[in-house]
C-alpha positions, 0 to 999 in steps of 0.5 A: 288542177288542169288535165294533162290533155286538151280534149276541147273540140274532140267531140266533133272530130271524126276518126278515119277508117282504115279504108279511108286512110288507105285511099287517102294514102294512095292519092297522096303518095301514089303520084310519085311527086313527093315533097316535105309537105307530102310527108307531113300529110302522110304522118297525119294520116298515120296518126289516125291509126292506133300504134299497134295497128298492122296497117300503121306499121306497114305504112310507116315502113313505106313512108320511111323508104319513100323518105329515104328515096326522096333524100337520095334523089335530092342529093 
């Protein structure tokens, strides 16, 4: 029977702190130059936070708004 999750390599993976995520978020999205790749990277940052984390909630709402503005700008 196989495990439902593949944990191979997880012991070498370091989780980011909220401070590191905030800093990376600002660097990534603070430039005003947004692309689909930028949004994918932002989603990866969000995945580092627990679902119940208030920072995740706030950044998720911010990302949603930025995507809306990006789509509007693209026409």
